[in-house]
Phi, psi and omega in degrees: 000134179289148178289128178299147179277131178241126178294131177265132187240151179226105175208213187201123184183198163215191166138223203180131161224204278201182178240215193304136173282123179251117182292138176211159181082164181261168181289151179247138181300138181222127182251018180279116184283331183282159173298139185200167171234144179263149175277133175237144178229141174219165181212154171214200187292343178274344183131203183246154177230137176248134176225163178240125186232147172276077184212150176247010181283156181288327183208154173224149181249137175238127182253140184255144170280327183293119183292346180277353185238131177274161183297155173256138163252106181275126178250139182288137178254176182285336185288148175211166176234133173280140183230158176269175176299323179292318179297330183303321179295322179296312181293328176295319179294322178296316181291321179299321180273004184053044185259142174235157183285121183292324181293313181295339183240035184301317181303317179296314183293323176300317179294326177296315178299317182297328182269001175245062181268161177299147174212164185261139171236146181246142180267134180235153170271130181236152180213152173252012181098341181243322181227162181241150174206167178255143177217156183256145181208156176272355181292148184296153184305136175233195187297332183265016178289134183277343185102350181268137182230145174223148174266127176264125188230142179256140171235158189228157175220162176237183180227153169226154179250125182248128180271116184214130177053041173082011178213162179267127180253129179272119180241129182265145179280168168294159175281137182226166181284333183222120182299338179297345178280345187231350190294339177296326181260333182235085191271359184244156185219151172213195185285358179267017189262007182233136169229155179249131176233162185228153168228125187256144177228164177224138182232157170292125185302326182278348183239021182296121180285168173285112189255147170230152181302329181292345180283347182254136187236023180291320182261146170284150182234145178295148179280090183280353175282346181241111181262351186294144177245136174255105186253127176237155176232152176236000000 
């Protein structure tokens, strides 16, 4: 069997999809005789995402582990793509991994990056009257503030599919500060594409300055002022 052709992409971004696909809605009549995939679209507060599925259902639901992202209800559109027997394996691997094409969904992924910005958390002493412990909160310092501050930072990864020994292998990229550094090689994304890391600081409680996340430069940040993508193909 010939190796299916995979478009190689060169751009720059992030994001995220999902966990178990839960089928919903009834099947829709389809008179397309050739092998094909249908276009489905869903949207939430970050924007819309388009995926192609080997399904005849009217709608599909995708649920997220990430609490910052609401579920998608994907609705079937009129558009479809004809596929070969070789392509069928690729689309099956994409659906199995809950992966979507980053280039086709750049607006959505850009909004995900924009909405996952660094923020400050403050450490407080908490008690239930019998024991004490420390906990982190975004609320501004009060009397029970310990003086410790941390920056919460998001990093992202992508996926690529490698055809080897007659099957598609899903390989994940390293986590990076800006998906634009890896999307040329790892063009697909799902809900496993975000991790949270921290950098901790300590201040004198009586001399704590007015802090903003932008005042800290330990982590690199994506250039959100530039939305343009430079896409090349080979």
